[in-house]
C-alpha positions in Angstrom: -14.3 37.2 50.3 -13.0 35.6 47.0 -16.5 34.1 46.5 -18.2 37.5 46.6 -15.6 38.9 44.3 -16.2 36.1 41.8 -19.9 36.8 41.7 -19.5 40.6 41.6 -16.9 40.6 38.8 -19.2 39.4 35.9 -21.8 41.9 37.0 -19.3 44.7 36.9 -17.9 43.6 33.5 -21.4 43.4 32.0 -22.1 47.0 33.2 -18.8 48.4 32.0 -18.3 46.7 28.6 -20.3 47.8 25.6 -23.3 45.7 24.7 -21.9 44.0 21.6 -19.0 42.6 23.6 -21.4 41.3 26.2 -23.8 39.9 23.7 -26.7 41.9 25.1 -27.3 43.9 21.8 -27.5 41.3 19.1 -28.2 42.6 15.7 -31.8 42.1 14.6 -33.2 43.3 11.3 -35.1 46.6 11.6 -37.6 45.7 8.9 -38.7 42.2 7.9 -37.0 41.0 4.8 -39.1 41.2 1.7 -39.6 38.4 -0.7 -38.4 39.0 -4.3 -40.7 39.1 -7.3 -39.6 36.3 -9.6 -39.6 37.0 -13.3 -40.1 34.1 -15.7 -40.2 34.4 -19.5 -42.5 32.2 -21.5 -42.9 32.1 -25.2 -46.6 32.3 -25.3 -47.3 34.7 -22.4 -44.2 36.8 -22.4 -42.9 38.0 -19.0 -44.7 36.5 -16.0 -44.3 37.7 -12.4 -44.6 35.5 -9.3 -44.6 36.7 -5.7 -44.4 34.1 -2.9 -45.3 31.3 -5.4 -48.4 33.1 -6.7 -48.7 34.6 -10.2 -49.2 38.4 -10.2 -51.4 39.3 -13.2 -53.0 42.6 -12.7 -51.7 46.1 -12.0 -53.4 46.5 -8.6 -51.8 43.3 -7.2 -48.4 44.5 -8.4 -49.0 47.9 -6.8 -50.0 46.3 -3.5 -46.7 44.5 -3.5 -44.4 47.3 -4.5 -46.0 50.5 -3.0 -45.3 49.6 0.7 -41.6 50.3 -0.2 -42.6 54.0 -0.4 -40.0 54.4 -3.1 -41.0 57.2 -5.5 -39.1 55.7 -8.5 -40.8 52.4 -8.2 -44.2 54.1 -7.8 -43.5 56.3 -10.8 -42.6 53.3 -12.9 -45.8 51.5 -11.9 -47.9 54.6 -12.7 -46.1 54.9 -16.1 -46.8 51.2 -16.8 -50.5 51.6 -16.0 -51.0 54.8 -18.0 -49.1 53.5 -21.0 -51.1 50.3 -21.0 -54.4 52.3 -21.0 -53.2 54.6 -23.7 -51.9 51.7 -25.8 -55.2 49.9 -25.6 -57.0 53.1 -26.6 -54.7 53.7 -29.6 -55.0 50.1 -30.7 -58.8 50.1 -30.5 -59.1 53.5 -32.3 -56.4 52.7 -34.8 -58.1 49.4 -35.7 -61.5 51.1 -36.1 -59.9 53.7 -38.4 -58.0 51.1 -40.4 -61.1 48.9 -41.0 -63.4 51.8 -41.6 -61.0 53.5 -44.0 -60.4 50.3 -46.0 -64.1 49.6 -46.3 -64.7 53.2 -47.4 -61.8 53.1 -49.9 -62.8 49.8 -51.4 -66.4 50.8 -51.6 -65.4 53.9 -53.6 -63.0 52.2 -56.0 -63.7 52.6 -59.7 -62.5 49.4 -61.4 -63.0 50.8 -64.9 -60.7 53.8 -64.4 -58.7 51.9 -61.7 -58.8 54.9 -59.4 -60.5 56.1 -56.2 -62.9 58.9 -56.1 -62.5 61.7 -53.5 -64.4 59.6 -50.8 -62.1 56.6 -51.5 -59.1 58.8 -51.1 -60.5 60.0 -47.7 -60.9 56.3 -46.8 -57.2 55.6 -47.7 -56.1 58.6 -45.5 -58.3 57.2 -42.6 -56.7 53.7 -43.1 -53.2 55.3 -43.0 -54.2 57.2 -39.8 -55.4 53.9 -38.3 -52.1 52.2 -39.1 -50.3 55.0 -37.3 -52.6 54.7 -34.3 -52.0 50.9 -34.2 -48.2 51.6 -34.3 -48.5 54.1 -31.4 -50.7 51.7 -29.5 -48.2 48.8 -29.9 -45.3 51.1 -28.8 -47.3 52.2 -25.7 -47.9 48.6 -24.8 -44.3 47.8 -25.1 -43.4 50.8 -23.0 -45.9 49.6 -20.4 -44.3 46.2 -20.1 -40.8 47.7 -20.0 -41.8 50.1 -17.2 -43.4 47.3 -15.2 -40.3 45.2 -15.6 -38.1 48.1 -14.4 -40.4 48.6 -11.4 -40.0 44.9 -10.5 -36.2 45.2 -10.8 -36.2 48.3 -8.7 -38.3 46.5 -6.0 -36.0 43.5 -6.1 -32.9 45.7 -5.8 -34.3 47.5 -2.8 -35.6 44.3 -1.2 -32.1 42.7 -1.5 -30.4 45.9 -0.3 -28.6 46.5 -3.6 -30.1 50.0 -4.2 -30.6 52.9 -1.9 -34.2 53.8 -0.9 -36.0 56.9 -1.9 -33.9 59.3 0.1 -30.7 58.4 -1.8 -31.7 57.3 -5.3 -28.8 56.0 -7.4 -27.4 58.5 -9.8 -27.5 56.3 -12.9 -31.2 55.2 -12.5 -32.8 51.9 -13.2 -33.1 52.5 -17.0 -29.3 52.9 -17.3 -28.9 49.6 -15.3 -31.4 47.9 -17.6 -29.5 49.1 -20.7 -26.2 47.9 -19.2 -27.8 44.5 -18.6 -27.2 44.5 -14.8 -30.0 42.4 -13.5 
């Protein structure tokens, strides 16, 4: 009788005790762990991004890595980066054309005897000034693009490491406040 009791006792204990005590319900990750995006700064290329040892150069590759998170903040930052880059290139191209055209027009209409510009030369100077402003805006938009891309990567890494809540509980301060506070 003691033999049957010895066999029956572990079965009863396994049925009565909760699974973590028995070891039946071991913790397993619900989602596979994500690999971080590594950021490296180089003097000639600026900020470079690597995922799983491969360099990520274009916007589509970065979007393919970050968008499966389904985090609206990271997606918004990537979209802002892409649109700012497009606008920056447009402003730089247009500004450079206006600058060069305005300078050619102004120098072509310069009267060296009177040391003055005629009305067409003055229009050329105004066009060159507008081109400089366009180049400045383009450079600003390109910097904004890189900053937004970096913020999206930092957001991805924070979520991948479990340091930031996902889309249903975004942090109150936001990623830009963390960047300004130098919390990387």
